[in-house]
N, C-alpha and C positions, 0 to 999 in steps of 0.2 A: 203301649207303643211296641210295635213289632219291627225289630231290625233284623234283616237277613243280609247275607253277603253273596257277592258274585265275583269270582276271580277271573272270569274269562277275558281273554285278550280281545277286546272289541275294536273293530275298525270303524264302527259307527254306532250311535245310540239313538233309538227311536223315541219322538216327542210325545207319542202315545202312552210311555211308561214312566210318567213323572214320579210317582211315589212307589214304584214297583220294588220288589225284593231283589237283592243283589248278592251273588255268591263269591267265595274266596278259598285260599289254602295256605298252610305253613307248617314248618317243623318246630317242635318244642326245643330241640337241640340247636346249637349254633353251627355245628358242622354239617357239611353236605353228606348225604347218604351215598354209599358206594354204588357204582353203576355196573351191572352185570354185562359181561362181554356180548351176550346174545342180544341185549338191547342196543348196543352200539352197532351191531350187524343187521338189525331189523330193517327190512326193506318196505314193509307194508303192514297194515293192520290185519292180522289173520281173521279176526271176527267181522271185519268190514272192509274187504279189499277195495282199493281205489281211493282210500281216504288221503287227504292232503296232510293230515297230522293227527295225533292221538295223545291223550294224557296217559303216560305210563304209570305215574303215581301222583297221588295228592293226599295231603294231610291237612286237617283243620283242627286246631287245638284251642278251645274256648275256655276262658276263665271268667265265671260270672261275677266273682267278687271284684276282680280287677276291671271287669267290663272290657276285656280284650280278646282278640282272636289272632292267633299266629298261624299263618298260611304258608304252605309249601306246595309248589306245582312243578312237575317234571313232564316235559312234552317232547315227543319224538316228531321230527319234521321229515316228511316223505317227498314232497314235491316243491317246485318253485312257488306255487300258490301257497303252500303251507308255511313258507318263510315269513309270511305276514304275521305269524304268531309271535315273531320276535319283536314286534312293535307292541309293547305292553301298555294297556290302559287299566288302571285299578279305580273303578268308580267309588265314590263315597259322598255322603251327605254332610256338608261342611258344618252345619249347625249341630250335628250329632257326633261325628267321628272325625278322626284324622288317620292318615296312613304314615307309618313310621318304620324305621329299620329295614329299608328296602335293600336287598342284595340280589345279584343275579350272575349267571355265567352261561357260557356256551361250550359244549363238549363236542368235538369233532369225531367222526367214525374211528379215527386212529387213537382216540383217547386223549388227545391234546386238549387243553383247557384254556379258554380266554375269559378272564373275569370281567364283569361289568364294572367300569370305573368312570362312567360318563355322568352326565347331569340328569337329575330328575326334574321334570317340569310339572306345572299344575295348570290345567286348563278347564274352562267351563264347558260342560257338555249340554246342560239344560239349565235355564234360570227361569223359574216360574213359581207362582204361588208363594213368593217370599222365601223359597228354598233354593240355594245354589247347589246344583248337582254337578260336582266336580270330578276330576280324575287326575291321579298321579300318572304321568306318562314317561316312558323311557324306552330306549331301543337297545336290545342285547346285541353284542358284537358278532360279526362273522357268522351269521346264520345262513346255512345252506341246506339243500336236500341231504338227508343223512345225519344232520346235526341233532343233538339233544340240547334243549334249553331248559333251564330251571331257575326259579326265582322264589324268594320268600319275603314276607313283610309282616308287620303287625298292624292290625286295625284297632285303634284305641278310642274308646268312648269314655264318658264321664263316669268314674267308678262310684260316684255318689248316688247313682240311680240304678235300679234294676231294669235291665233291658231284656225283653223276651228274645231268645236266640233261635235261629233256624240253621239246620244243616241243609243247604240247598245242594243237592247231589248231582242233578243233571245240568248240563250246560251245552255249549255249542260244539264240543268235541266229545268223541267216545272216550270213556274213562275205563281203563283196564283195572286198576286197583286204587282204592282210597280208604283212608282210615279217619274217622271222626271221633273226637272226644270233647266232653264238656265237664268242667269242674264246677259244681254248684257252690254257692256261698254257704259256708259251714259255720258262720258266726252265730252269736247268741240270738240275733234278731232275724236270722235267715228264714225264708219262706219255703214251703214245699215246692219242689220242681217236678213238673209233669210234662208229658209230651204227647203229640199226635203225629202219626205217620201218614204219608201220602205216596202211594205207588211204589213202595219198597219191594225189591225182588224177594222171592220166597226165601225164608231162612234168615233174612237180614233184619235185625232188631237191636235197638240200643240195649246194652247190658250194663247193669250197675256193677261197678267194680268194688272190691273190698275197701278201697280208699274213698269211696263215695262218688267217684266220677262215673259218667256214662261213656261207653265206648262202642263203636260199631265199625266193622269192616264190610266193604261192598266191592263187588267185582263186576266188570263187563256191563257198565251202564251206557245205554245207547245215547247218542248225541240228541240234544233238543234242536231239531232242525228249524230253519226259518222258512216260513211261507207267507206270502202276501195274504192279508186279511185273515190272520190266524187269531184264535182266542187269546186272552191275557196269558202271558208267559207263566205267571204264577199258578194258573189253573192247570198247567201241563207239567210242571216240574215234579220230579221225584224229590221229596224232602221230608224232614222231620222238624216239626215246630215244638220248641220247648216253651213253657210258660209257668209262671208262678201262681199258685193258688193263694188267695188271701188267708191270713191267719184265722179269721173268723168265718170263712166260707163254710156253709153247711156241707157235710159229705153226702154223696149219693142223691143229689138233687135230680128231679125230673127236668125235662126240657122246659115245661111251663114254669116250674118253680124258679129255674135259673133266670129266665128272661124277665119274669115278673119282679124278681128281687132287684135286678139291675135297673129295670125300668123305673121302679119307685125311687131309687136313689137319683137317677137322672132327672126325674120330674121334680123331686125336692130341690135339687140344685137350681133348676130352671125357675121354679116358683120363688125361691129366695132371691135370685138375681133380678127378677122383674117386679119385686114387691116394693113399688114406689108409685102409688096411684097418682099422687099430686104431680110429679114430674111428667108422667105419661099423659095425664089429662091436659096439662099446659101445652105440651107439644101437639097433641091431637087436635086441640082447638084451633091451631094454626094450619092444620093439614086437611081436615075434612069439614063438610057441612052436614048438619043434621038431616037435610032433605036428600042427600046423596043416596042413590040405590046401593044395595049391599056390595055388588062387585065394584062399583065406582069408588066406594070407600076403600076397599082392598087395594085397588089400583093406585089410589093416591097415597096410601100408607106405604105401599111397595116402593113407589117412586121416591117418597120421602126418605126411606131407609137407604135407598141407593145413592142418595146425595151425601151420606156419611162416608168419610174416608175409610177405605178398607185396607187395613194394615197387612192382611194376608195376601193381598195382591202386590205387595212391595217386597223388595229384598229384606230379609231378616236383618235386624240392626243389633249391633253390640250394645252393651249397657252404656258405654260412653256415648255412642251415637244417639241413644234414646234420651240421655240427659241433655245433650246438645240441642235436640229438637224439642225438648221439654215434653216428651211422651211419658205420661204417667199411667200407671195401671188403672184399668176400669174395674172397680169392685162391684158395680151394679149398673142397672140400666140408666140411672140418673147420671152417672159418670160418662156413659157413652153419649148421651144427648148433650151434656155440657161440653165435653171435649171435642165432640164431632169426629171421633175416630173410634175404631174398634176392630177386633179380629172377625173372621167370618162367623164363628159361633156367636160372638157378642152381637153382631148385626142381626142374625136370625133370631136370637133371644129378644132383642129390642123390638123386632117386628111382631113377635108373639105377644109381648107386653102391650104394644099399641093396639093390635087387633082385639085382644081380650078387653082392653079398656073401651074399645068401640062397640063391645057387646057381642063379639063373635066367639065361638068355641075354637080353641087353637091349642096345639101341642107340638112337641118336637118329634122329629123322626131321624133315626140313624140308619143309613143304608150302606150296602157294599157298593162302592164305585166300581162298575164292571169293567173298566179298563185295567183294574188291578186284580180283582178276584170276584168270585160269586159267593153269595151268602148261603150257608148251610146251617139252619137253626139247630140241627142235631149235634153239630159241633159246638159245644158250650164254650165259645170263645168270643169275647166282645171285640177283640181287635179286628175281626172280620168287617166291622162296621166303621168305615173310614170316611164317611161324608154325611153332613148334616142337612136336613130339609125341615120344612115347616108344613104341618097339616092345618087347614082352616076349613070350618064349615060356615058358609055364609048363604043366607037365603035357603035354597033347596039343594045347593051344590057343595061338594067337597073339592078342595083344591090342595095340590101338592106344589109348593113354591120354594124357591131358593133366592131370596133377595140379596144374599151375600155374593151371588154370582153376578157381578155388576154389569157384565156384558150381555146378560140375558134379560129380555123384557118380561113383563108380567105374563104368566101362563106358559112360559117355556123353561125347561130345565136343561142343564148340560146333558149331552147325550149319555154320558157315563152314569148319570143319576136316573135314567129312565129304563124301563123294562128290567128293573132289578128289584130285589127284596130287601126288607129291613125291619126295624122295630119301631112302632109308634109308641111313645112312652107317656103314661099318665100316672097320677099318684095312686091309682088303683091296680094297674096291670100293664104288661107289655103286650102289644098286639102285633103279630107278624103281618106285614102289609106288602103288597106288590105295587110298585110305582108304575103307572101306565106308560106305555111307549108313546112316541110321537108319530105323526102321520107324515107321509111323503110331502104333503103340501106345506108342512111346517119347516121344511128345509129344501129350498129350491135354488138352482142356478138358472138364471134366465139370460140367454145370450142373443143379442140382436146385432147383425152385421150387414153392412152395405159395402160391397166390394166391386171393383172394376178389373176385368182381366185384360191384359194387353196381348199383342200378337205373339209374344214370347212365352205366354202362359203365366206371367207374373200377376198376382192379384194384390191390389192395394185398396185401402179404404178405411172405414171406421168400424169400431167394435165397441158395443156397450154390454156390460155385464152387471147383473144384480145378484148379490148373495143375500137371500132372504132368510128370515127366521133363524133356525139353529145354525145354518151354514154361515150366516153373517156373524152371529154371536160367537161361534167357535173361532173364527178368524180374529175377531176383536180380542178374544181371550188369549190366543196364542201369541199375538203381537202387541199386547197391551203396553209393553215397555218401549216399543219402537216410537221414534219421532215420525213426523209426516213423511219425510223422504224415505225412511226405512220401511214404512207401511207401503208406500207406492212401489218400492222395489220388490218387496216380498209378494204383494198381490200381482204385480206385473210379471214377475218370474213364473208364478203359478199359471197365469193365463197364457203366457208364451209356451208353457209346457203342453198346452192342449193343441197347439198348432203343429203342422208338419215341420220336420227338421229343417233348419236353416231360416225359419221365419223370424220376424222381429215384431215386438209389440211395445209401443211406448205409451205409458199412461199419461194422459193430459189432464184428467180430472178424477179425483177420488173424494166422494162426499158421504155424509151421514155417518162418519166413523163414530162420533160421540153420541149419536142418537140411536140407542139400541133397539128402539121400536120400529125403526125404518131399515130397509135393505141397505147394505153397503153398495153404493153405486159407483161404477168404474167406467170411464170413457177413455178411448185411446185410438191411436193409429196403428194399423197392421200392414205388414208386407209379407206375402208368401211367394217366394221366388219361383217355384215350379208347380203351382197348383194345377195348371193345365198342361197336358202332355200332347205334343203334336204327333199325329199319325197320318201322314200323307196330306190330303186336303181336309183333314178333320183335326179337331182338338178334343181330348177327353178330359173331363173335369169330375172329380169325385162328388157324390151327392152331399157329403158332409165335409165342411172345411175343418172340423175339429177331429182330433185323433182320440178315439175312445180309449180311456185309460185301463178299463177292466179286462178286455180280452187277453192282453199279454200276461196278466196275473193268473189266468185260468187256462193257459195252453197245456200244461202237463196233463197227461191222461189220468194219472193217479194223484191222490192227495192224502196227506197224513192226518190233517186236522179239519174240523168243521170250518166253514166259511163264516167269518165274523166281521160284519160291517158296522161301523159306528152307530148309524141310525138310518131309518128310512129317508129317502130323498128322491128328488126328481130333477131332470134336466129338460129345459124347454128352450128350443133353438128356433130362430127365425133368421135365415140367411138369404139375402138378396144379392145376386151377382149379375153384372152387366157384361155381355159378350164383347170381345174385341171388335174394332172396326173391321168390316169386311167379312164378318162371320154371322151366321144365323143359327138358331137352335134347331137341330135336326131331330133329336129324340131325348126324352127324359125317362128315367126308370119308372115303372109302375109303383103305386103306393103299396106299402108293406105294413103288415101288423103281425106282431109276435106277442101272444099273451098266454103263456103257459100257466100262469097262476099269480103268485105274489110279485112277480117281475113282469114288466110289459114294455113294449117298444112299438113305436109307429113312426113312419117317415113318409113324406109325400112331396112331390115336386110339381110346380105349375109354371107356366110361362106366359109372358105378356110382352110382345115385341122382342126387343133384344135382352130383356131381363128375365131371369128365372128365379123362383123363390122356393126354398127348401124349408119345410117345417118338420121338426123332429121332437119326439117326446120319449124320454126314458124314465121309467118309474121302478124303484126298488122299495117294496113295501114289506120290509122285514129286516132283521139284523143278524140272525143266526140261522145258518143253513147246514143241516147235518151232512156228513160225508156221503151217506146213501143217496143224497140228492145232487151230489157234485156233478155227475154226468149230465144231468138235465141243465144245471146251472151253467156248465161249460158250453153246452150246445147252444143255450140261449145267447151267450155273449159272442159265440162264433157267428151266429146269425146277425147279431147287431153289427159286427165288423163287416160281414159280407154286404149288408144293405147300406152301411155307411160308405163303403167303397164302390158301390154301384156307379156306373159311369153315365154322366150327362154328355151327350154327343153334340159338338158344335161342328158346323160345316162351313167352308168358305162360300161366300155368296156366288162367286164366279163358278166354282165347281158345281153348285146347286143348279145354276142356269144351264150348264152343259149337260146335266143329267135330266 
């Protein structure tokens, strides 16, 4: 298990980084460090003029035996925008850690000090997959431009367990100076502590001290800036990962030897877990028929496993709550089938046991979920592999499936488990495999609207939206804990966000939520106050009633990171608009096609009487676009916006007669 820390004062937390690594900081001493007068007088960051704030000093002191991290952060505020750094959020995973011993203070430019004596709150940032992602929050007093703020805390984990630690060095602010230390466990049963480094500046390296601790000083670390559609934060961070080598791990293993050794252990555990042919045959006899075709058998077994209660999709429960619900541990596949509940791994193992009993070859697969990190086999580190899949060979076809992802139908994987690599494990060896990506057709938003425009330019009518395949499954997954009204609000707000400012959308129907093989179907009423704009005797109406989300994200001329989109997708629009009384259609823009490669777009308008119909198709057939292609990517979406905004011209009938 890999626990990393993040100390940054976040104003918001992205849903995309559910299990991502988190940074922090602290001083080992209880006293505050002295503040140099030149730091009190500092007006800007010399290494990056124009910054709103910067980290003057940070220390992170880890103790492996105690499983604790003491953090200390000192920040200089330069602008009014920078004062937001005084609203502190310290994220943590409640099932693993707690935040204790919080202290803070504000130092004004004249050296006067205001200590924090307010209340610390706890709030939920993200709650998914059975893990509560919380934050301790508090606000430091009297923070103004020119102030220095500093705070310290201790992140405490269970000292009964070894936890792999990381020094996560880069964050959202420029760091001038920082010191990191880690004290390994030196007990009789301690294990060797090793490390890997990622992106450290030249000359920076963890140095083992005479007392056995590792220490490192770093200086002038650039801020990890935020960009829309950026790669996983962990893949961009400057960091050092510490890990423990097993007591009996062979030294100097090759890459193949390392993965083969671990694969055999994983395969043995899997084989032991599913070693109950009688229980599997009994369940299988109620699930499939002997005459079913191979894929039909797989589909039925997949559906059967998805009827089992998935504990990993629920809030993690305390030991007391488990006893109250009579949740007993599943020691093998028979327990899973008897109890009708299990964790994600247990459900996938149960699926493997059933398909093997049905006569198919099947094994487990561990992959790097790419919303967190990418897999590098040369890095001999099993913690890279943080998601489990199933490989099955049936008939003449190989399948990669994840029945534990209960919102995904047969044949579809969560986007973060596609286009990634991992290890397929058998009792003989570990095979490095690449999980295929999805196609745009497997994730589609279909929008059909029928609107009427009045003489004031207001458009009203009905809108139907279907979220198919991956896009439907993803929304089910993100909102699985919401009730019906919560789902309607969340989906309704998303659709409203596609419409021009000031529009309203009221959901009247939301169906197929529980049927993961069908699209999420949404119907509702829409009102767009100023879709049409009067211009003398004419009214101008944009070709697309929807506001493309992407162009705004790609307006900057330069970009720091590759463009990373969750998965290929497409948008299919069919909008019918009826003109106001007294108006006729004078002109519609010509059809346009933009197809530079893996992205494509087309739009066309036609008219019949007082109604014009606009059909639009946007296809993104890829998920990672390198920086060198950003200019072309940006140009493509600028063309999309230009053509979406092209004007349909309406003319008053009286004016047309006089002309």
